PyMOL commands that place a pseudoatom at each C-alpha (Angstrom):
pseudoatom trace, name=CA, resn=MET, resi=1, chain=A, elem=C, hetatm=0, pos=[3.939, -17.682, 1.273]
pseudoatom trace, name=CA, resn=VAL, resi=2, chain=A, elem=C, hetatm=0, pos=[3.528, -14.019, 2.206]
pseudoatom trace, name=CA, resn=ALA, resi=3, chain=A, elem=C, hetatm=0, pos=[1.759, -14.947, 5.438]
pseudoatom trace, name=CA, resn=GLU, resi=4, chain=A, elem=C, hetatm=0, pos=[4.544, -17.376, 6.322]
pseudoatom trace, name=CA, resn=SER, resi=5, chain=A, elem=C, hetatm=0, pos=[7.203, -14.722, 5.617]
pseudoatom trace, name=CA, resn=GLY, resi=6, chain=A, elem=C, hetatm=0, pos=[6.145, -12.725, 8.662]
pseudoatom trace, name=CA, resn=ALA, resi=7, chain=A, elem=C, hetatm=0, pos=[4.299, -9.959, 6.805]
pseudoatom trace, name=CA, resn=ASP, resi=8, chain=A, elem=C, hetatm=0, pos=[1.350, -8.332, 8.553]
pseudoatom trace, name=CA, resn=ALA, resi=9, chain=A, elem=C, hetatm=0, pos=[-0.667, -7.716, 5.394]
pseudoatom trace, name=CA, resn=LEU, resi=10, chain=A, elem=C, hetatm=0, pos=[-1.125, -9.176, 1.924]
pseudoatom trace, name=CA, resn=GLY, resi=11, chain=A, elem=C, hetatm=0, pos=[-1.971, -6.946, -1.045]
pseudoatom trace, name=CA, resn=LEU, resi=12, chain=A, elem=C, hetatm=0, pos=[-4.314, -8.222, -3.751]
pseudoatom trace, name=CA, resn=ASN, resi=13, chain=A, elem=C, hetatm=0, pos=[-4.177, -6.081, -6.884]
pseudoatom trace, name=CA, resn=PHE, resi=14, chain=A, elem=C, hetatm=0, pos=[-7.388, -5.565, -8.882]
pseudoatom trace, name=CA, resn=TYR, resi=15, chain=A, elem=C, hetatm=0, pos=[-6.054, -2.946, -11.319]
pseudoatom trace, name=CA, resn=SER, resi=16, chain=A, elem=C, hetatm=0, pos=[-6.552, -4.468, -14.778]
pseudoatom trace, name=CA, resn=ARG, resi=17, chain=A, elem=C, hetatm=0, pos=[-3.531, -2.715, -16.316]
pseudoatom trace, name=CA, resn=SER, resi=18, chain=A, elem=C, hetatm=0, pos=[-1.119, -4.065, -13.712]
pseudoatom trace, name=CA, resn=VAL, resi=19, chain=A, elem=C, hetatm=0, pos=[1.060, -7.129, -14.259]
pseudoatom trace, name=CA, resn=ARG, resi=20, chain=A, elem=C, hetatm=0, pos=[0.049, -8.066, -10.701]
pseudoatom trace, name=CA, resn=CYS, resi=21, chain=A, elem=C, hetatm=0, pos=[-3.690, -7.985, -11.364]
pseudoatom trace, name=CA, resn=VAL, resi=22, chain=A, elem=C, hetatm=0, pos=[-5.479, -11.002, -9.926]
pseudoatom trace, name=CA, resn=LYS, resi=23, chain=A, elem=C, hetatm=0, pos=[-8.908, -12.378, -10.792]
pseudoatom trace, name=CA, resn=ALA, resi=24, chain=A, elem=C, hetatm=0, pos=[-11.495, -12.240, -8.020]
pseudoatom trace, name=CA, resn=ALA, resi=25, chain=A, elem=C, hetatm=0, pos=[-11.831, -16.032, -7.829]
pseudoatom trace, name=CA, resn=ASP, resi=26, chain=A, elem=C, hetatm=0, pos=[-8.063, -16.464, -7.501]
pseudoatom trace, name=CA, resn=ALA, resi=27, chain=A, elem=C, hetatm=0, pos=[-7.917, -13.671, -4.927]
pseudoatom trace, name=CA, resn=LYS, resi=28, chain=A, elem=C, hetatm=0, pos=[-10.581, -15.407, -2.857]
pseudoatom trace, name=CA, resn=ALA, resi=29, chain=A, elem=C, hetatm=0, pos=[-8.544, -18.619, -2.809]
pseudoatom trace, name=CA, resn=ILE, resi=30, chain=A, elem=C, hetatm=0, pos=[-5.377, -16.729, -1.887]
pseudoatom trace, name=CA, resn=ALA, resi=31, chain=A, elem=C, hetatm=0, pos=[-7.151, -14.815, 0.882]
pseudoatom trace, name=CA, resn=ALA, resi=32, chain=A, elem=C, hetatm=0, pos=[-8.588, -18.021, 2.314]
pseudoatom trace, name=CA, resn=ALA, resi=33, chain=A, elem=C, hetatm=0, pos=[-5.136, -19.632, 2.387]
pseudoatom trace, name=CA, resn=ALA, resi=34, chain=A, elem=C, hetatm=0, pos=[-3.344, -16.614, 3.880]
pseudoatom trace, name=CA, resn=GLU, resi=35, chain=A, elem=C, hetatm=0, pos=[-4.212, -16.996, 7.540]
pseudoatom trace, name=CA, resn=GLY, resi=36, chain=A, elem=C, hetatm=0, pos=[-3.192, -14.420, 10.106]
pseudoatom trace, name=CA, resn=VAL, resi=37, chain=A, elem=C, hetatm=0, pos=[-2.597, -11.479, 7.771]
pseudoatom trace, name=CA, resn=ILE, resi=38, chain=A, elem=C, hetatm=0, pos=[-4.707, -8.467, 6.805]
pseudoatom trace, name=CA, resn=LYS, resi=39, chain=A, elem=C, hetatm=0, pos=[-6.062, -8.826, 3.263]
pseudoatom trace, name=CA, resn=VAL, resi=40, chain=A, elem=C, hetatm=0, pos=[-5.812, -5.510, 1.419]
pseudoatom trace, name=CA, resn=GLY, resi=41, chain=A, elem=C, hetatm=0, pos=[-7.442, -4.929, -1.958]
pseudoatom trace, name=CA, resn=LEU, resi=42, chain=A, elem=C, hetatm=0, pos=[-5.776, -2.430, -4.299]
pseudoatom trace, name=CA, resn=PHE, resi=43, chain=A, elem=C, hetatm=0, pos=[-8.060, -0.505, -6.688]
pseudoatom trace, name=CA, resn=VAL, resi=44, chain=A, elem=C, hetatm=0, pos=[-7.497, 2.307, -9.198]
pseudoatom trace, name=CA, resn=ASN, resi=45, chain=A, elem=C, hetatm=0, pos=[-10.378, 4.635, -10.167]
pseudoatom trace, name=CA, resn=GLU, resi=46, chain=A, elem=C, hetatm=0, pos=[-12.916, 1.839, -9.793]
pseudoatom trace, name=CA, resn=GLN, resi=47, chain=A, elem=C, hetatm=0, pos=[-16.671, 2.178, -9.251]
pseudoatom trace, name=CA, resn=PRO, resi=48, chain=A, elem=C, hetatm=0, pos=[-17.682, 1.815, -5.578]
pseudoatom trace, name=CA, resn=GLN, resi=49, chain=A, elem=C, hetatm=0, pos=[-20.207, -0.942, -6.265]
pseudoatom trace, name=CA, resn=MET, resi=50, chain=A, elem=C, hetatm=0, pos=[-17.517, -2.983, -8.008]
pseudoatom trace, name=CA, resn=ILE, resi=51, chain=A, elem=C, hetatm=0, pos=[-15.089, -2.439, -5.106]
pseudoatom trace, name=CA, resn=ARG, resi=52, chain=A, elem=C, hetatm=0, pos=[-17.716, -3.455, -2.561]
pseudoatom trace, name=CA, resn=GLY, resi=53, chain=A, elem=C, hetatm=0, pos=[-18.641, -6.534, -4.556]
pseudoatom trace, name=CA, resn=ILE, resi=54, chain=A, elem=C, hetatm=0, pos=[-15.049, -7.750, -4.765]
pseudoatom trace, name=CA, resn=ALA, resi=55, chain=A, elem=C, hetatm=0, pos=[-14.403, -6.913, -1.098]
pseudoatom trace, name=CA, resn=GLU, resi=56, chain=A, elem=C, hetatm=0, pos=[-17.374, -9.001, -0.011]
pseudoatom trace, name=CA, resn=PHE, resi=57, chain=A, elem=C, hetatm=0, pos=[-16.649, -11.885, -2.393]
pseudoatom trace, name=CA, resn=VAL, resi=58, chain=A, elem=C, hetatm=0, pos=[-12.926, -12.141, -1.628]
pseudoatom trace, name=CA, resn=GLY, resi=59, chain=A, elem=C, hetatm=0, pos=[-13.162, -11.367, 2.079]
pseudoatom trace, name=CA, resn=LEU, resi=60, chain=A, elem=C, hetatm=0, pos=[-11.012, -8.248, 2.111]
pseudoatom trace, name=CA, resn=ASP, resi=61, chain=A, elem=C, hetatm=0, pos=[-10.200, -6.554, 5.416]
pseudoatom trace, name=CA, resn=CYS, resi=62, chain=A, elem=C, hetatm=0, pos=[-9.041, -3.221, 4.006]
pseudoatom trace, name=CA, resn=LEU, resi=63, chain=A, elem=C, hetatm=0, pos=[-9.108, -1.238, 0.755]
pseudoatom trace, name=CA, resn=GLN, resi=64, chain=A, elem=C, hetatm=0, pos=[-6.252, 0.730, -0.830]
pseudoatom trace, name=CA, resn=LEU, resi=65, chain=A, elem=C, hetatm=0, pos=[-7.223, 3.397, -3.359]
pseudoatom trace, name=CA, resn=HIS, resi=66, chain=A, elem=C, hetatm=0, pos=[-4.370, 4.144, -5.733]
pseudoatom trace, name=CA, resn=GLY, resi=67, chain=A, elem=C, hetatm=0, pos=[-5.979, 6.419, -8.307]
pseudoatom trace, name=CA, resn=ASP, resi=68, chain=A, elem=C, hetatm=0, pos=[-7.629, 9.839, -8.442]
pseudoatom trace, name=CA, resn=GLU, resi=69, chain=A, elem=C, hetatm=0, pos=[-10.543, 8.943, -6.199]
pseudoatom trace, name=CA, resn=SER, resi=70, chain=A, elem=C, hetatm=0, pos=[-12.674, 11.591, -4.490]
pseudoatom trace, name=CA, resn=LEU, resi=71, chain=A, elem=C, hetatm=0, pos=[-13.328, 11.890, -0.763]
pseudoatom trace, name=CA, resn=GLU, resi=72, chain=A, elem=C, hetatm=0, pos=[-16.955, 10.903, -1.321]
pseudoatom trace, name=CA, resn=LEU, resi=73, chain=A, elem=C, hetatm=0, pos=[-15.809, 7.337, -1.877]
pseudoatom trace, name=CA, resn=LEU, resi=74, chain=A, elem=C, hetatm=0, pos=[-14.994, 6.956, 1.820]
pseudoatom trace, name=CA, resn=GLU, resi=75, chain=A, elem=C, hetatm=0, pos=[-18.637, 6.972, 2.837]
pseudoatom trace, name=CA, resn=LEU, resi=76, chain=A, elem=C, hetatm=0, pos=[-19.638, 4.742, -0.079]
pseudoatom trace, name=CA, resn=LEU, resi=77, chain=A, elem=C, hetatm=0, pos=[-17.073, 2.104, 0.918]
pseudoatom trace, name=CA, resn=SER, resi=78, chain=A, elem=C, hetatm=0, pos=[-17.968, 1.977, 4.610]
pseudoatom trace, name=CA, resn=PRO, resi=79, chain=A, elem=C, hetatm=0, pos=[-17.472, -0.112, 6.725]
pseudoatom trace, name=CA, resn=TRP, resi=80, chain=A, elem=C, hetatm=0, pos=[-14.175, -1.151, 5.103]
pseudoatom trace, name=CA, resn=PRO, resi=81, chain=A, elem=C, hetatm=0, pos=[-11.098, 0.765, 6.302]
pseudoatom trace, name=CA, resn=VAL, resi=82, chain=A, elem=C, hetatm=0, pos=[-9.601, 2.768, 3.431]
pseudoatom trace, name=CA, resn=ILE, resi=83, chain=A, elem=C, hetatm=0, pos=[-5.954, 3.640, 2.798]
pseudoatom trace, name=CA, resn=LYS, resi=84, chain=A, elem=C, hetatm=0, pos=[-5.469, 6.444, 0.259]
pseudoatom trace, name=CA, resn=ALA, resi=85, chain=A, elem=C, hetatm=0, pos=[-2.273, 6.381, -1.800]
pseudoatom trace, name=CA, resn=PHE, resi=86, chain=A, elem=C, hetatm=0, pos=[-0.489, 9.521, -3.011]
pseudoatom trace, name=CA, resn=ARG, resi=87, chain=A, elem=C, hetatm=0, pos=[2.366, 9.835, -5.481]
pseudoatom trace, name=CA, resn=VAL, resi=88, chain=A, elem=C, hetatm=0, pos=[4.717, 12.389, -3.948]
pseudoatom trace, name=CA, resn=GLU, resi=89, chain=A, elem=C, hetatm=0, pos=[7.612, 14.538, -5.081]
pseudoatom trace, name=CA, resn=LEU, resi=90, chain=A, elem=C, hetatm=0, pos=[9.078, 17.851, -3.966]
pseudoatom trace, name=CA, resn=SER, resi=91, chain=A, elem=C, hetatm=0, pos=[6.906, 19.908, -6.314]
pseudoatom trace, name=CA, resn=ASN, resi=92, chain=A, elem=C, hetatm=0, pos=[3.559, 18.577, -5.062]
pseudoatom trace, name=CA, resn=ARG, resi=93, chain=A, elem=C, hetatm=0, pos=[4.252, 18.005, -1.369]
pseudoatom trace, name=CA, resn=GLU, resi=94, chain=A, elem=C, hetatm=0, pos=[2.001, 20.835, -0.143]
pseudoatom trace, name=CA, resn=GLN, resi=95, chain=A, elem=C, hetatm=0, pos=[-0.881, 19.689, -2.326]
pseudoatom trace, name=CA, resn=VAL, resi=96, chain=A, elem=C, hetatm=0, pos=[-0.445, 16.123, -1.091]
pseudoatom trace, name=CA, resn=ARG, resi=97, chain=A, elem=C, hetatm=0, pos=[-0.250, 17.296, 2.524]
pseudoatom trace, name=CA, resn=GLU, resi=98, chain=A, elem=C, hetatm=0, pos=[-3.562, 19.143, 2.293]
pseudoatom trace, name=CA, resn=SER, resi=99, chain=A, elem=C, hetatm=0, pos=[-5.313, 16.341, 0.443]
pseudoatom trace, name=CA, resn=ALA, resi=100, chain=A, elem=C, hetatm=0, pos=[-3.977, 13.695, 2.824]
pseudoatom trace, name=CA, resn=ARG, resi=101, chain=A, elem=C, hetatm=0, pos=[-5.191, 15.725, 5.806]
pseudoatom trace, name=CA, resn=ASP, resi=102, chain=A, elem=C, hetatm=0, pos=[-8.647, 15.906, 4.240]
pseudoatom trace, name=CA, resn=TRP, resi=103, chain=A, elem=C, hetatm=0, pos=[-8.749, 12.126, 3.791]
pseudoatom trace, name=CA, resn=LEU, resi=104, chain=A, elem=C, hetatm=0, pos=[-7.613, 11.496, 7.359]
pseudoatom trace, name=CA, resn=ASP, resi=105, chain=A, elem=C, hetatm=0, pos=[-10.070, 14.061, 8.745]
pseudoatom trace, name=CA, resn=ARG, resi=106, chain=A, elem=C, hetatm=0, pos=[-12.894, 12.322, 6.885]
pseudoatom trace, name=CA, resn=GLY, resi=107, chain=A, elem=C, hetatm=0, pos=[-11.997, 8.948, 8.375]
pseudoatom trace, name=CA, resn=ALA, resi=108, chain=A, elem=C, hetatm=0, pos=[-9.388, 7.296, 6.145]
pseudoatom trace, name=CA, resn=ALA, resi=109, chain=A, elem=C, hetatm=0, pos=[-7.532, 4.552, 8.000]
pseudoatom trace, name=CA, resn=GLY, resi=110, chain=A, elem=C, hetatm=0, pos=[-4.172, 5.731, 6.692]
pseudoatom trace, name=CA, resn=ILE, resi=111, chain=A, elem=C, hetatm=0, pos=[-2.137, 7.321, 3.924]
pseudoatom trace, name=CA, resn=LEU, resi=112, chain=A, elem=C, hetatm=0, pos=[0.331, 5.581, 1.625]
pseudoatom trace, name=CA, resn=ILE, resi=113, chain=A, elem=C, hetatm=0, pos=[3.228, 7.536, 0.148]
pseudoatom trace, name=CA, resn=ASP, resi=114, chain=A, elem=C, hetatm=0, pos=[4.517, 6.278, -3.215]
pseudoatom trace, name=CA, resn=ALA, resi=115, chain=A, elem=C, hetatm=0, pos=[6.964, 7.567, -5.809]
pseudoatom trace, name=CA, resn=ALA, resi=116, chain=A, elem=C, hetatm=0, pos=[5.733, 10.093, -8.366]
pseudoatom trace, name=CA, resn=GLN, resi=117, chain=A, elem=C, hetatm=0, pos=[5.090, 8.787, -11.866]
pseudoatom trace, name=CA, resn=ARG, resi=118, chain=A, elem=C, hetatm=0, pos=[4.047, 10.202, -15.229]
pseudoatom trace, name=CA, resn=PRO, resi=119, chain=A, elem=C, hetatm=0, pos=[0.431, 11.424, -15.473]
pseudoatom trace, name=CA, resn=GLY, resi=120, chain=A, elem=C, hetatm=0, pos=[-1.943, 8.539, -15.994]
pseudoatom trace, name=CA, resn=GLU, resi=121, chain=A, elem=C, hetatm=0, pos=[0.366, 6.009, -14.342]
pseudoatom trace, name=CA, resn=TYR, resi=122, chain=A, elem=C, hetatm=0, pos=[-0.428, 4.600, -10.918]
pseudoatom trace, name=CA, resn=GLY, resi=123, chain=A, elem=C, hetatm=0, pos=[1.976, 3.071, -8.438]
pseudoatom trace, name=CA, resn=GLY, resi=124, chain=A, elem=C, hetatm=0, pos=[5.621, 3.899, -8.037]
pseudoatom trace, name=CA, resn=GLY, resi=125, chain=A, elem=C, hetatm=0, pos=[6.916, 1.655, -10.802]
pseudoatom trace, name=CA, resn=GLY, resi=126, chain=A, elem=C, hetatm=0, pos=[9.557, 0.275, -8.472]
pseudoatom trace, name=CA, resn=GLU, resi=127, chain=A, elem=C, hetatm=0, pos=[11.135, 3.722, -8.043]
pseudoatom trace, name=CA, resn=PRO, resi=128, chain=A, elem=C, hetatm=0, pos=[11.921, 5.099, -4.562]
pseudoatom trace, name=CA, resn=ALA, resi=129, chain=A, elem=C, hetatm=0, pos=[9.695, 7.795, -3.125]
pseudoatom trace, name=CA, resn=ASP, resi=130, chain=A, elem=C, hetatm=0, pos=[11.346, 11.020, -1.965]
pseudoatom trace, name=CA, resn=TRP, resi=131, chain=A, elem=C, hetatm=0, pos=[12.248, 9.988, 1.583]
pseudoatom trace, name=CA, resn=LEU, resi=132, chain=A, elem=C, hetatm=0, pos=[12.799, 13.574, 2.744]
pseudoatom trace, name=CA, resn=VAL, resi=133, chain=A, elem=C, hetatm=0, pos=[9.325, 14.622, 1.618]
pseudoatom trace, name=CA, resn=ALA, resi=134, chain=A, elem=C, hetatm=0, pos=[7.858, 11.415, 3.040]
pseudoatom trace, name=CA, resn=ALA, resi=135, chain=A, elem=C, hetatm=0, pos=[9.484, 12.127, 6.414]
pseudoatom trace, name=CA, resn=GLU, resi=136, chain=A, elem=C, hetatm=0, pos=[7.990, 15.628, 6.426]
pseudoatom trace, name=CA, resn=LEU, resi=137, chain=A, elem=C, hetatm=0, pos=[4.544, 14.159, 5.780]
pseudoatom trace, name=CA, resn=VAL, resi=138, chain=A, elem=C, hetatm=0, pos=[4.952, 11.610, 8.575]
pseudoatom trace, name=CA, resn=GLU, resi=139, chain=A, elem=C, hetatm=0, pos=[5.729, 14.486, 10.941]
pseudoatom trace, name=CA, resn=SER, resi=140, chain=A, elem=C, hetatm=0, pos=[2.898, 16.738, 9.822]
pseudoatom trace, name=CA, resn=LEU, resi=141, chain=A, elem=C, hetatm=0, pos=[-0.005, 14.324, 9.293]
pseudoatom trace, name=CA, resn=ASN, resi=142, chain=A, elem=C, hetatm=0, pos=[-2.231, 13.239, 12.140]
pseudoatom trace, name=CA, resn=GLY, resi=143, chain=A, elem=C, hetatm=0, pos=[-2.623, 9.609, 11.162]
pseudoatom trace, name=CA, resn=PRO, resi=144, chain=A, elem=C, hetatm=0, pos=[-0.790, 6.477, 10.011]
pseudoatom trace, name=CA, resn=VAL, resi=145, chain=A, elem=C, hetatm=0, pos=[1.546, 6.931, 7.033]
pseudoatom trace, name=CA, resn=ILE, resi=146, chain=A, elem=C, hetatm=0, pos=[2.768, 3.898, 5.084]
pseudoatom trace, name=CA, resn=LEU, resi=147, chain=A, elem=C, hetatm=0, pos=[5.882, 4.212, 2.934]
pseudoatom trace, name=CA, resn=ALA, resi=148, chain=A, elem=C, hetatm=0, pos=[6.051, 2.514, -0.484]
pseudoatom trace, name=CA, resn=GLY, resi=149, chain=A, elem=C, hetatm=0, pos=[8.105, 2.957, -3.634]
pseudoatom trace, name=CA, resn=GLY, resi=150, chain=A, elem=C, hetatm=0, pos=[11.181, 0.940, -4.554]
pseudoatom trace, name=CA, resn=LEU, resi=151, chain=A, elem=C, hetatm=0, pos=[11.550, -0.745, -1.170]
pseudoatom trace, name=CA, resn=ASN, resi=152, chain=A, elem=C, hetatm=0, pos=[13.491, -4.002, -1.015]
pseudoatom trace, name=CA, resn=PRO, resi=153, chain=A, elem=C, hetatm=0, pos=[15.394, -6.116, 1.544]
pseudoatom trace, name=CA, resn=GLU, resi=154, chain=A, elem=C, hetatm=0, pos=[18.569, -4.085, 0.968]
pseudoatom trace, name=CA, resn=ASN, resi=155, chain=A, elem=C, hetatm=0, pos=[17.176, -0.572, 1.562]
pseudoatom trace, name=CA, resn=ILE, resi=156, chain=A, elem=C, hetatm=0, pos=[14.201, -1.065, 3.848]
pseudoatom trace, name=CA, resn=GLU, resi=157, chain=A, elem=C, hetatm=0, pos=[15.992, -0.439, 7.146]
pseudoatom trace, name=CA, resn=LEU, resi=158, chain=A, elem=C, hetatm=0, pos=[17.555, 2.761, 5.792]
pseudoatom trace, name=CA, resn=ALA, resi=159, chain=A, elem=C, hetatm=0, pos=[14.158, 3.881, 4.519]
pseudoatom trace, name=CA, resn=ILE, resi=160, chain=A, elem=C, hetatm=0, pos=[12.529, 3.293, 7.896]
pseudoatom trace, name=CA, resn=GLU, resi=161, chain=A, elem=C, hetatm=0, pos=[15.321, 5.152, 9.691]
pseudoatom trace, name=CA, resn=ALA, resi=162, chain=A, elem=C, hetatm=0, pos=[14.952, 8.115, 7.333]
pseudoatom trace, name=CA, resn=VAL, resi=163, chain=A, elem=C, hetatm=0, pos=[11.151, 8.319, 7.251]
pseudoatom trace, name=CA, resn=ARG, resi=164, chain=A, elem=C, hetatm=0, pos=[9.895, 6.664, 10.474]
pseudoatom trace, name=CA, resn=PRO, resi=165, chain=A, elem=C, hetatm=0, pos=[6.618, 5.522, 8.898]
pseudoatom trace, name=CA, resn=PHE, resi=166, chain=A, elem=C, hetatm=0, pos=[3.800, 3.600, 10.556]
pseudoatom trace, name=CA, resn=GLY, resi=167, chain=A, elem=C, hetatm=0, pos=[4.394, 0.767, 8.109]
pseudoatom trace, name=CA, resn=VAL, resi=168, chain=A, elem=C, hetatm=0, pos=[5.965, -0.136, 4.777]
pseudoatom trace, name=CA, resn=ASP, resi=169, chain=A, elem=C, hetatm=0, pos=[4.715, -1.629, 1.510]
pseudoatom trace, name=CA, resn=THR, resi=170, chain=A, elem=C, hetatm=0, pos=[6.548, -3.444, -1.261]
pseudoatom trace, name=CA, resn=ALA, resi=171, chain=A, elem=C, hetatm=0, pos=[5.725, -5.238, -4.507]
pseudoatom trace, name=CA, resn=SER, resi=172, chain=A, elem=C, hetatm=0, pos=[8.491, -5.389, -7.117]
pseudoatom trace, name=CA, resn=GLY, resi=173, chain=A, elem=C, hetatm=0, pos=[11.133, -5.276, -4.376]
pseudoatom trace, name=CA, resn=VAL, resi=174, chain=A, elem=C, hetatm=0, pos=[10.395, -8.880, -3.399]
pseudoatom trace, name=CA, resn=GLU, resi=175, chain=A, elem=C, hetatm=0, pos=[9.923, -10.353, -6.873]
pseudoatom trace, name=CA, resn=SER, resi=176, chain=A, elem=C, hetatm=0, pos=[12.070, -12.689, -8.942]
pseudoatom trace, name=CA, resn=ALA, resi=177, chain=A, elem=C, hetatm=0, pos=[10.234, -11.504, -12.077]
pseudoatom trace, name=CA, resn=PRO, resi=178, chain=A, elem=C, hetatm=0, pos=[7.433, -8.967, -12.643]
pseudoatom trace, name=CA, resn=GLY, resi=179, chain=A, elem=C, hetatm=0, pos=[4.402, -10.194, -10.731]
pseudoatom trace, name=CA, resn=ARG, resi=180, chain=A, elem=C, hetatm=0, pos=[6.128, -13.250, -9.233]
pseudoatom trace, name=CA, resn=LYS, resi=181, chain=A, elem=C, hetatm=0, pos=[6.981, -13.030, -5.546]
pseudoatom trace, name=CA, resn=ASP, resi=182, chain=A, elem=C, hetatm=0, pos=[10.174, -14.643, -4.260]
pseudoatom trace, name=CA, resn=ARG, resi=183, chain=A, elem=C, hetatm=0, pos=[9.953, -16.532, -0.969]
pseudoatom trace, name=CA, resn=VAL, resi=184, chain=A, elem=C, hetatm=0, pos=[13.463, -15.684, 0.222]
pseudoatom trace, name=CA, resn=ALA, resi=185, chain=A, elem=C, hetatm=0, pos=[13.075, -11.995, -0.635]
pseudoatom trace, name=CA, resn=CYS, resi=186, chain=A, elem=C, hetatm=0, pos=[9.715, -11.841, 1.153]
pseudoatom trace, name=CA, resn=CYS, resi=187, chain=A, elem=C, hetatm=0, pos=[11.214, -13.343, 4.308]
pseudoatom trace, name=CA, resn=ARG, resi=188, chain=A, elem=C, hetatm=0, pos=[14.256, -11.064, 4.202]
pseudoatom trace, name=CA, resn=PHE, resi=189, chain=A, elem=C, hetatm=0, pos=[12.084, -7.993, 3.648]
pseudoatom trace, name=CA, resn=ALA, resi=190, chain=A, elem=C, hetatm=0, pos=[9.685, -8.819, 6.484]
pseudoatom trace, name=CA, resn=ALA, resi=191, chain=A, elem=C, hetatm=0, pos=[12.534, -9.508, 8.900]
pseudoatom trace, name=CA, resn=ALA, resi=192, chain=A, elem=C, hetatm=0, pos=[14.416, -6.324, 7.995]
pseudoatom trace, name=CA, resn=ALA, resi=193, chain=A, elem=C, hetatm=0, pos=[11.245, -4.221, 8.124]
pseudoatom trace, name=CA, resn=LYS, resi=194, chain=A, elem=C, hetatm=0, pos=[10.361, -5.489, 11.574]
pseudoatom trace, name=CA, resn=ARG, resi=195, chain=A, elem=C, hetatm=0, pos=[13.889, -4.805, 12.804]
pseudoatom trace, name=CA, resn=GLY, resi=196, chain=A, elem=C, hetatm=0, pos=[13.612, -1.261, 11.512]
pseudoatom trace, name=CA, resn=LEU, resi=197, chain=A, elem=C, hetatm=0, pos=[10.162, -0.746, 12.982]
pseudoatom trace, name=CA, resn=ASP, resi=198, chain=A, elem=C, hetatm=0, pos=[11.203, -2.382, 16.289]
pseudoatom trace, name=CA, resn=LEU, resi=199, chain=A, elem=C, hetatm=0, pos=[8.516, -5.051, 16.005]
pseudoatom trace, name=CA, resn=GLU, resi=200, chain=A, elem=C, hetatm=0, pos=[8.630, -8.627, 17.199]
pseudoatom trace, name=CA, resn=LEU, resi=201, chain=A, elem=C, hetatm=0, pos=[8.867, -11.335, 14.537]
for i in range(1, 201): cmd.bond("trace and resi %d" % i, "trace and resi %d" % (i + 1))
show_as sticks, trace
zoom trace
């Protein structure tokens, strides 16, 4: 369904505490069925051998690290491209900027900007990221920046105009219920995102 919506990538969530967590066997079947899209595996503070095992078994193209992972993980996860997620707000923007630069300098494929949450929580919880701070990071970082956090078919074009990211990421914004994607919302989001990013459908 996601592939047919016009999305460029499909996220498969392997964080056990998430309502969107998928078992490896199910993820493999989904990945096999989703032709023509990049398969991205989302992990939170997971051991590198476990990440590598799932990536090989499922057939992932890219890894997204959404926890408090260290830079050393980049080398341990090679050759998979790695996107490092950061939860950003006004108070931590300088810290995030420096850390994101370090990840990009060490070879990360990109940075994902998400909304700040309470300590110990990962992901934006469907809340919007600070678009002003995100736009500053897009301008100052030498690498692809993906915007996440509370994006949906109604606000995605405004978000792209404000931030000018390399790409965008959504989860709850295209769901009919927690963890259940909605076909119409997925199609509307992909179409609006590509209009905003000036991409061909």
